[in-house]
C-alpha positions, 0 to 999 in steps of 0.5 A, a space after each residue: 187323770 186330768 181332763 187336759 191330759 185325757 184331751 191331749 192323749 186323745 188328740 195325739 192318738 187321733 192325729 196318729 191314726 189319721 196321718 196315714 190316711 191324709 198322707 195317702 198318694 193319689 196313685 194309691 187309689 186312681 180312678 178307673 180309666 173312663 173316669 180318669 180321662 173324663 175331665 181335665 181335672 182328673 187328667 191334670 191330677 194324674 200328671 202331677 201325681 206321676 211327677 211326684 211319684 214316678 216310681 209308684 206301683 201304679 205309675 206305669 199303668 196311669 202313665 200308659 193311659 195318659 200317653 194314649 190320651 195325649 196321642 190325640 193332642 197336636 204338639 211336638 216333642 224334641 227328639 234331641 231331648 227325648 232321644 238320650 232318655 230312651 237309652 236308659 230304662 230307668 229314665 223312662 218315667 222322666 221321658 214320658 213325664 216330659 211328653 204327658 206334661 207337654 200335652 197336659 199344658 197344650 190341653 189346658 191352654 188350647 188358645 196357645 197350643 202352637 206356643 212350642 216354647 211354652 209347652 216344651 218348657 212345661 214338659 221340661 220343668 215337669 220332667 226335671 221335677 220327676 227326675 228329682 223325685 226319681 233320684 230321691 227314690 233311686 240315688 244311683 240313677 244319673 243322667 248327664 242331660 237331666 243333671 244339666 237340666 236340673 241345675 238349670 231348673 234350680 238356677 232359673 235358666 231352664 227357660 233360656 235353655 229351652 228357648 235357645 234349643 236347636 229344636 225351636 223353629 227359627 223365626 
């Protein structure tokens, strides 16, 4: 066997062996709760991981820690958006994603903590992405409001919908 063939074979085998390691999810080996909640980077990584994999086997546990963490953050979430999501157990990850992503934004931008349009938009966008990922895993899950928000997200009109929503304080 020539050196070129041996090298090619070795590279192919190396790639095949390391691919699963590189593809591992953050949620496969999350940090312990005290480490997770010890800094912004870890918290933000957890929020993004839950958005990408809302149904991961460790998602509910990490989500619970983040919900508890964000209880101390001062921000409002519109009941008109979350209320309909509480009616479907399958959408619980999406509902909590909106809550934690909004809190994540507020914590990341303390100087704009009162900017309800900005943090609710961040929460909605993250919730829509989580919904899209949830639907990829469970295509039978559908929800009228989330489907509407998904279309608006894809059409870049979610910001407008958010700004015009009745939950926004009137100027």
